[in-house]
N, C-alpha and C positions, 0 to 999 in steps of 0.2 A: 504494500500500500504506500509506504513512504517513497520508494523508488518511482512508483507510478506518479505520485504527486510531484516529485522532483522533476521527472521527465516533462510533465505538463507545464510546470513552471518554466523550464528551460525553453520549451517550444514557444510558450507565450512571450518570453523575452526576445526570442529570435524574431517572432512575428512583429513585435513592437518595433524592433530595430529596422526591419524591412519596411515597415509602414513609413518610417521617418525619411526614407530615401526614394520612395515611390515617385514623388513629384519630380525629383531630379532625373530619374530614369525616363519618365514620360517626356520631359523636356529634351533629353538627349536624343530620344527617338525622333522627336519633332524636328530638332536641328538637322539630323541626318536626312530626314524626308525632304526638308526644304532646301538643302544644300545641293545646288546643281553640279558642284565640283566633286561631290562624294561619288565614289564608284557606284555604278548602277546596282551591283550586287548588294552593296550596303543599304541603298535606298529600298530595294525590294525586300531585304531582310527586315528592315525597320517597319515597312508597311505591313508585311506579313505578321510581325509580332503585334502590331497595333490591332489589326483585324482579328487575329486569333484571340487576343485578350478581350476584345470587345464581345466577340461571339461567346466566349466562355462566361463572361459576366451576364449576358442575356440568358444563357442556359441555366446558370445558377439561380438567377432571379425566378425563372420559370419553375425550377425544381422546388425552391422555397415556397412559392405560391401554392404549388400542388400539395406540399407537405402540410402547410397551414390549413388548406381546405380539408385534407384527410383528418387532421387533428380535430378540426371543428366538427366534422361528421362523427367522429368517434365520441367526442365529448357530448354531442347532441344525443347519441344513442345511449350513453351511460346515464344521462339525466332522465330519460324516459322510463 
């Protein structure tokens, strides 16, 4: 139990640190996309990263919406 809690804490700390640099990462991708002197492969890679991340975000939102709907359906059945 203690190691599990410690692992969760460590992961939480790592996620917090990643969150702090997300804005910089997005700005870097944006700079590469906008830079006509950047190699085409770099611009394509940046564009693919942006699109993949956006798609994943939409997918996660949809999954969360579905989970919430299922939870509400289960709660509604338990009340009856």
